[in-house]
Every structure is written in structure tokens, then in C-alpha cells.
Steps between C-alpha positions, in 0.01 A plus 500: 500500500650420837879494524729363773871571455742523797725778377348846493674594177370192323151551633492862395634423148249219441207699636582798281540287191167324552319828543662648188330242283163585652463226763426576863774396735521457876810400695441267792771574753559158652822449696686275490397453143503123538182527711307588183577169326234280662220746428613557145521126423190382686267798482619717211542788747760664275536524121873567477694365796857444602532124574773269614602300194425168673149624587437585136632160394276326748199703385560397138558137595165503685325666204426825678407792267832683532757576226861618513592856409874455444632761743734427789396716794765341730809306415784424740776260585384231742788293629541724807148421622597160643612597843607351840589618846748227572820354349313301234543551120312389197694170521304420816148552368410135453368358826441844643189719544439785256214747555326699231183705502328301229601208284385686189688824595703601196824561696483143635443353154817670377708403802388136493586496131855616584524237775429214260677635198817643652538307825345162428247524784219243509209718603320201651786455749438849647254571785295776330276709725246740350277752677219577255348392174537653157288746306320253268225277639526136401882483517626282784844461655693175437455219753864539613450864615353566849292794618614681817261487798215745505616838622871436432697763313803459282716776640475409869545129426813583302650746751425277797669199351201282407616512138848437368450711188253748364423626150407860534509801269313809609397320823860469624519637860785714618733299722881495507502122525346452156729418209461346157536125482652499149866619523567803279131508412525824299778362278324169457180674402675719249675200346169304481333789317792535261478133415124509457482836327240653738435610858222316694159662454281539804202712394339543163173657394179301460185611320149369548391328183172693494681831529749396234218429252301810579781751547782380274607850403523606864698190599743552214539868593581395856761257364664780299506733801647236729764410241608859479540536877691171534727549196774643722552163674439229240705231679288510811178596322479324165199590294352325199427133429846414368675675792290297746523166322808384690411592858132410472581163342758425768262595780232274346747210478607537863140533613395181319792303650402620848130410465404869506312453170247226416610489135767653274450857385668567170613857431368498145162411641524808728575712191211355306253552786602864539494584128166325443336688789644833395456445126856594421801320343795400725710777339272763668630380838861439425460158343 
């Protein structure tokens, strides 16, 4: 089995667990880990792969042979990722330009959800600029989103004033002019999570359907090993179907509203797909 996990400790734990049940395992060291998503979805280049949650939801919505292993490889607060270099705030977003790497980028889905839910922003009144497509072929951006010119890059456009706002997580450049557009973003994010009962999930673990059917014991062993490593930070790394129900359902709802998904994806359907492929009851994976 081929494994792609961004954190070394997670990769080592999963690889060891798979081998212990008698299945060959090979870690593919792809960095950043998000670069593995397209190959895993489109070409089955990995069997167990860390995926952005929106990528997994899109894959399921487009009937790709991928199932959810309910493990959060990356969870984080997101309100601070809406940034500006000027005097603008979140109250000024409508009518302004906002750049983001991809319309289906998970960070953007969360932030746009906050904009509509907490700040009453009409997303169609924003000048959205994206720089690349998503990971799942067949998914297209909404008609009210524009693609940046060929060769343009998000960070220079943002820093040089061609964009009023940017949504950037790990891609955020270092510049003293940059500040968060949501006042008291950390406190707002913490309050949002308290109200919802969960922290936004960015990356989960996907499993190729063929691998799930042929190597169920190995996949379940990997789940147990990852659960053990992540047990020290359950708020940021929820594991198990019930622990993931809230954040995954919310991400799916936001994504559907934003035309990131072609159809609704119900969480119970995700559970059923995983359990059917692995031949296990939901309780085996925290259901």
C-alpha cells in the first residue's frame, strides 16, 4: 500500500501499523501534502492519503472511488486567514477584490462560510479572483468567479495592491503591512468554535476504494495508529465518525452553498460508503 501523510509521526505510525498486519507499505514523501490529492483522486496513485476535506467531498460528489477514513490530519482556526494590507476590514468585503489560490481550497470554503453566516456578506457581490483549479476533474468554478490572467500569482498581486483582500493560510507571505481583516480574529474564531462545538477541519484521510476492500485490516490498523498519535490533541484533531460529524457536515453545507459541490453530500452516506468498502460496522471507526 502507498501512503501519503504530511506529518512524519503520522506517516511512521501508519506505515508501521500496516506492516504489522502483514501488508507491504511504502510512504510517498510528497510536500506539500496537498500536491498528492489530484493523483490520488484521478489516478489512484496512493492508497491512504491525506486530503483536504473539500477535495474528499468533491471526489464523493463526483462518484470517484475514494472513501473517508475519519481521521483529522489538520484542524485549525481560520478567521485569521482573511487578510489585507490596507485600512479595510471585513465590513468592506462586498464590492472589493478578494484573491484565493483556488475556489475549492478548503480554507476559502470555511472563510466564505464565516462571511455569509457571521457578517451577512453576499458572495456574489464580491470580486473573487482565483489562480488555479481544484483537485477533482469535472468540477467548475461558479460563473461569478473570475480566473486571474495566465502567469499571475496570488502573493505578488496581493502585496502590490492589485487585490484588496487575500485568503491565505500556509501561503501567507511575510510582510509587516499584512494584518487580519476580521477584528479580534482569534477571539472570534474561538467563540465560533465554542458555539458550533468543533474547530474547522482542513485535512482528513482518504482511502482508495479498491485498497479499502482488499486491505481492510491494514486500513483499520492505520486508523488505530493514527488515533493513538492524535489523542493528545482531540480538539484540533478529532478522530472517529461521530467526532467528525459536525465539522464535515458544516464544510459540506458551506461548499454546497458556494457551488463548490455539484450535489449535497450527506455525512451518513460517507459513513455508509466507508463501512461498506471496509466491511466493518460504524462502531469500528468511532461511529
